[in-house]
C-alpha positions as CSV (number, residue, x, y, z in Angstrom):
1,M,126.6,74.2,13.7
2,S,128.2,75.3,16.6
3,P,129.2,79.3,17.1
4,I,132.1,80.4,15.5
5,V,134.6,81.7,18.4
6,V,136.4,84.8,17.6
7,P,138.5,86.1,20.7
8,F,138.9,90.1,20.6
9,A,141.3,92.1,22.5
10,V,139.2,94.5,23.5
11,P,136.5,95.1,26.2
12,V,132.8,94.3,24.9
13,A,131.4,97.5,24.8
14,E,133.7,98.2,21.8
15,A,133.5,95.3,20.5
16,F,130.1,95.9,20.1
17,A,129.7,98.7,18.5
18,Y,132.4,98.6,16.0
19,L,130.7,95.1,14.8
20,A,127.7,96.0,14.8
21,D,127.7,99.4,13.4
22,P,126.5,98.8,9.8
23,R,129.0,101.9,8.8
24,N,132.4,99.5,9.5
25,R,131.4,96.9,7.6
26,P,133.5,97.4,4.6
27,E,136.6,97.7,6.5
28,W,136.3,94.0,7.4
29,Q,133.8,92.5,5.3
30,S,135.7,90.9,2.5
31,S,132.3,91.1,0.4
32,L,132.1,94.5,0.7
33,K,132.7,97.4,-1.0
34,S,130.5,100.1,0.8
35,I,127.1,100.4,2.3
36,E,124.1,102.7,0.8
37,D,121.2,103.9,1.6
38,L,121.7,103.3,5.4
39,H,118.3,104.2,7.9
40,L,119.1,104.4,11.1
41,I,116.0,104.2,13.5
42,D,117.9,106.7,16.0
43,E,120.2,109.3,14.7
44,D,122.3,108.0,17.8
45,D,122.7,104.6,17.8
46,P,123.6,102.9,14.5
47,T,123.6,99.3,16.1
48,G,119.5,100.0,17.0
49,K,116.8,97.1,16.3
50,G,115.5,98.1,12.7
51,V,118.7,100.1,11.4
52,T,118.1,98.9,7.4
53,W,120.8,99.5,4.3
54,V,122.2,97.7,1.4
55,D,125.2,95.9,1.1
56,V,127.1,96.8,-1.8
57,T,128.7,93.8,-2.9
58,V,132.1,92.8,-4.6
59,V,130.1,90.9,-6.9
60,P,128.1,93.5,-9.3
61,G,124.8,93.2,-9.1
62,V,124.5,91.6,-6.0
63,R,122.8,94.1,-3.4
64,P,121.3,92.5,-0.2
65,R,118.8,94.1,1.8
66,M,119.8,94.0,5.4
67,R,117.8,95.1,8.4
68,T,118.9,94.7,11.8
69,T,116.7,92.7,13.9
70,N,117.8,92.5,17.5
71,S,119.6,94.3,19.5
72,Q,121.3,94.2,23.5
73,P,124.1,96.4,23.6
74,P,127.0,95.1,24.3
75,L,125.8,91.1,24.3
76,R,123.6,90.1,21.2
77,W,123.1,92.4,17.9
78,A,121.3,89.9,14.8
79,E,120.9,90.8,11.3
80,T,119.1,89.3,8.1
81,G,119.6,90.4,4.4
82,D,117.3,89.4,1.3
83,F,118.3,88.6,-1.7
84,G,116.3,86.9,-4.7
85,P,115.5,83.6,-3.4
86,F,118.6,83.7,-0.6
87,A,118.2,85.5,3.1
88,A,121.3,85.4,5.2
89,D,120.9,85.7,9.5
90,L,124.2,86.6,11.0
91,T,124.2,86.3,15.3
92,L,126.7,88.1,17.3
93,T,127.0,87.2,20.7
94,F,129.3,89.0,23.0
95,E,130.8,87.8,26.6
96,P,133.6,89.4,28.3
97,V,136.7,87.8,28.9
98,G,137.7,89.8,32.2
99,E,137.5,93.8,31.0
100,Q,139.5,94.5,28.3
101,A,138.9,91.9,26.4
102,C,136.2,89.6,24.8
103,R,135.3,86.6,22.4
104,V,132.6,86.8,20.2
105,L,130.1,84.0,19.3
106,V,129.3,84.1,15.3
107,D,126.3,82.4,13.6
108,F,125.8,82.1,10.8
109,R,123.0,80.6,8.5
110,V,121.3,81.0,5.2
111,R,118.1,80.2,4.2
112,A,117.4,79.3,0.2
113,L,114.8,76.7,-1.2
114,G,117.9,73.0,-0.8
115,L,120.6,74.8,-1.3
116,G,120.2,76.7,2.4
117,P,122.5,74.0,4.2
118,I,125.5,73.8,1.7
119,V,125.9,77.4,1.6
120,S,125.7,78.0,5.3
121,R,129.1,75.3,5.4
122,V,130.9,76.6,3.1
123,S,130.3,80.2,4.4
124,R,131.7,79.4,7.3
125,R,135.2,79.7,7.2
126,P,134.9,83.3,4.7
127,V,132.3,84.7,7.6
128,A,135.3,83.8,10.4
129,D,137.8,85.1,8.5
130,D,136.2,88.8,8.6
131,V,134.8,88.5,12.2
132,R,139.0,87.9,12.5
133,R,140.1,90.4,10.2
134,A,137.8,93.3,12.2
135,A,139.0,92.2,15.7
136,K,142.8,92.2,14.1
137,L,141.7,96.0,13.3
138,L,140.3,96.9,16.4
139,A,143.0,95.3,18.7
140,Q,145.8,97.5,15.9
141,R,143.3,100.9,17.2
């Protein structure tokens, strides 16, 4: 599947800092109520590789364990989340568009025995909507 492309009306470093910080996720990710159990590798960098947390979702009892798997500020960030037989991978690639804007390429994939490709396709629209919500929130600041 091709990546989802979302324009942001903020510089690439600002988009990266906001999207890659798990503490901001409940503001823009519709499936989240909050995050818990945040463990930072570097107290000054919530976006770094190896950061872990638990997503408290709007679905009772669904609490995937999340981990940052790649962090190359301000150009690439990735996470993986595990819950039971499901795992999901999100990769964000940040491309500058001039000095005051950027676009974010979103790759999202669910891994589950037999169901991964179906769940990945069905999830594309909500994931795209969430990243668009983040772009709108940042543009309003």
